[in-house]
Residue frames relative to the residue before (quaternion, step in Angstrom):
aa qw qx qy qz dx dy dz
M 1.0000 0.0000 0.0000 0.0000 0.00 0.00 0.00
A 0.3914 -0.7325 0.5202 0.1992 3.57 -0.88 1.11
R 0.0200 -0.7481 0.6609 0.0552 3.55 -1.28 0.49
K 0.5990 -0.5927 0.4276 0.3271 3.49 -1.31 0.55
M 0.0012 0.7946 -0.6043 0.0584 3.46 -1.06 0.90
Y 0.2783 -0.7193 0.6046 0.1990 3.53 -1.27 0.43
G 0.1167 0.8158 -0.5615 0.0741 3.51 -1.09 0.58
V 0.4128 -0.6614 0.5643 0.2715 3.56 -1.38 -0.01
V 0.4158 -0.6757 0.5587 0.2415 3.57 -1.04 0.84
L 0.2023 -0.8019 0.5525 0.1041 3.59 -0.60 1.17
W 0.8227 0.0084 0.0878 0.5616 3.53 0.93 -0.90
I 0.0270 0.8084 -0.5868 -0.0381 3.53 -1.06 0.62
D 0.1589 -0.7286 0.6539 0.1276 3.60 -1.29 0.41
R 0.3032 -0.7948 0.5146 0.1074 3.45 -0.36 1.39
M 0.6421 0.5110 -0.3595 0.4443 3.67 1.12 -0.36
A 0.6388 0.5486 -0.3578 0.4038 3.59 1.05 -0.58
P 0.3273 0.6710 -0.1839 -0.6393 2.16 1.33 -1.95
K 0.1420 0.7733 -0.6123 0.0837 3.50 -1.26 0.61
A 0.1889 -0.7662 0.6110 0.0632 3.52 -1.25 0.57
V 0.2095 -0.7071 0.6501 0.1826 3.51 -1.40 0.43
I 0.1121 -0.8338 0.5405 -0.0078 3.53 -0.83 1.16
W 0.3863 -0.6825 0.5748 0.2337 3.54 -0.89 0.94
C 0.2916 -0.7950 0.5178 0.1216 3.59 -1.01 0.88
E 0.5792 -0.6271 0.3796 0.3566 3.65 -0.84 0.78
D 0.6805 0.4727 -0.3271 0.4544 3.60 1.10 -0.54
Q 0.4191 -0.7506 0.4155 0.2972 3.55 1.24 0.11
G 0.3473 0.6986 -0.5239 0.3419 3.45 1.18 0.78
D 0.8082 -0.1935 0.2109 0.5146 3.51 -1.30 -0.69
L 0.5295 -0.5713 0.5135 0.3600 3.53 -1.20 0.47
A 0.3241 -0.7326 0.5686 0.1867 3.62 -1.20 0.54
L 0.2859 -0.7525 0.5727 0.1554 3.47 -1.13 0.74
C 0.0746 -0.7820 0.6178 0.0342 3.60 -0.91 0.85
E 0.0416 -0.8150 0.5778 -0.0096 3.52 -0.67 1.15
E 0.7542 -0.3946 0.2157 0.4784 3.65 -1.12 0.21
E 0.6952 0.4638 -0.3301 0.4390 3.64 0.82 -0.81
D 0.6074 0.5769 -0.3476 0.4212 3.59 1.17 -0.14
L 0.5835 0.6094 -0.3418 0.4140 3.49 1.33 -0.41
A 0.4704 -0.6811 0.4900 0.2735 3.56 -1.11 0.64
G 0.7696 0.2261 -0.1275 0.5834 3.50 1.25 -0.51
P 0.7948 -0.2408 0.2413 0.5021 3.54 -1.26 -0.68
A 0.6399 -0.5255 0.3716 0.4199 3.62 -1.25 0.46
E 0.5556 0.5955 -0.4255 0.3946 3.67 1.11 -0.29
A 0.5693 0.6161 -0.3489 0.4178 3.54 1.33 -0.39
L 0.4280 0.7100 -0.4535 0.3271 3.62 1.30 -0.20
P 0.3715 -0.7277 0.4916 0.3013 3.69 -0.62 0.87
E 0.5489 -0.5915 0.4909 0.3284 3.57 -1.43 0.18
A 0.6104 -0.5180 0.4555 0.3894 3.49 -1.31 0.48
G 0.7822 0.2698 -0.2876 0.4823 3.58 -0.93 0.99
D 0.4651 0.6710 -0.4341 0.3808 3.64 1.33 0.04
L 0.3274 -0.6643 0.6302 0.2331 3.65 -1.10 0.72
V 0.0070 -0.8310 0.5532 -0.0582 3.60 -0.68 1.01
A 0.2514 -0.6842 0.6520 0.2085 3.47 -1.33 0.40
F 0.0900 0.8099 -0.5753 0.0707 3.63 -1.01 0.72
D 0.4699 -0.6122 0.5257 0.3578 3.55 -1.28 0.17
V 0.1397 -0.7991 0.5817 0.0590 3.59 -0.74 0.92
S 0.0760 0.7684 -0.6331 0.0546 3.54 -1.16 0.82
Q 0.3744 -0.6842 0.5740 0.2495 3.54 -1.28 0.34
E 0.0561 0.7894 -0.6044 0.0918 3.61 -0.85 1.17
A 0.8572 -0.0495 0.0272 0.5119 3.53 -0.75 1.07
G 0.6901 -0.5148 0.2446 0.4460 3.56 1.02 0.92
L 0.6304 0.4774 -0.3294 0.5159 3.53 1.34 0.43
R 0.3601 -0.7163 0.5596 0.2098 3.57 -0.96 0.84
R 0.1176 -0.8077 0.5768 0.0342 3.61 -0.71 1.13
A 0.2219 -0.7151 0.6544 0.1050 3.43 -1.30 0.80
R 0.0635 -0.8190 0.5688 -0.0411 3.48 -0.63 1.30
N 0.8520 0.1646 -0.1147 0.4836 3.61 -1.06 0.63
P 0.1313 0.8406 -0.5211 0.0683 3.61 0.94 0.74
E 0.1142 -0.7850 0.6078 0.0361 3.62 -0.85 1.02
P 0.3328 -0.7432 0.5314 0.2337 3.65 -0.55 1.06
L 0.2210 -0.7733 0.5852 0.1031 3.47 -1.00 0.96
I 0.7773 -0.0338 0.0010 0.6282 3.57 0.93 -0.71
A 0.3485 -0.7756 0.4868 0.2000 3.55 -0.58 1.09
R 0.8720 0.0347 -0.0564 0.4851 3.50 -0.96 0.92
R 0.1551 0.8289 -0.5041 0.1866 3.55 1.27 0.66
F 0.8056 0.1717 -0.0421 0.5655 3.58 0.96 -0.93
D 0.1571 0.8376 -0.5010 0.1509 3.48 0.98 0.98
G 0.5295 0.6231 -0.3983 0.4156 3.52 1.34 -0.34
L 0.5029 0.6452 -0.4330 0.3786 3.66 1.19 -0.13
G 0.4009 0.7549 -0.4492 0.2601 3.64 1.22 -0.19
A 0.6445 0.5018 -0.3086 0.4874 3.56 0.88 -0.75
A 0.6678 0.4914 -0.2979 0.4731 3.56 0.95 -0.72
R 0.6593 0.5085 -0.3117 0.4578 3.58 1.12 -0.56
Q 0.4589 0.6845 -0.4554 0.3367 3.64 1.18 -0.25
G 0.8402 0.1990 -0.1480 0.4823 3.51 -0.71 0.97
F 0.4055 0.7145 -0.4591 0.3380 3.53 1.37 0.01
R 0.0479 -0.7814 0.6212 0.0360 3.62 -0.84 0.86
P 0.3333 -0.7787 0.4931 0.1987 3.59 -0.47 1.19
D 0.5975 0.5587 -0.3731 0.4378 3.57 1.24 -0.41
A 0.6154 0.5578 -0.3522 0.4314 3.55 1.24 -0.15
V 0.5079 0.6485 -0.3873 0.4141 3.52 1.48 -0.27
R 0.0613 -0.8154 0.5755 0.0134 3.64 -0.72 0.92
P 0.5908 -0.5565 0.4149 0.4112 3.63 -1.08 0.49
A 0.6295 -0.5731 0.3913 0.3496 3.57 -1.07 0.74
A 0.6900 0.5171 -0.3012 0.4072 3.60 0.93 -0.85
Q 0.6376 0.5203 -0.3395 0.4554 3.63 1.16 -0.29
P 0.4748 -0.6484 0.5046 0.3154 3.67 -0.93 0.86
A 0.5656 -0.5996 0.4411 0.3549 3.55 -1.28 0.41
């Protein structure tokens, strides 16, 4: 069952399209892919945007659906923290390190 959550977009890949979102509950990061968007792929928020979204757990992966930008680039200063981030290094929470 999905519930409403707020978060900050940490990373996006417009070619895929997909995004990784930090969640307000400080739990696992959430993945947002093209099929999770309410509109076209152009609706994918930008890195640094504060967003509201529906969050759910599916197959050991936290999903962010229907992201709605609330404040554009509110946390754009996270750019330095994003340097070197590798989304392929993200693993489902259920798997050991």
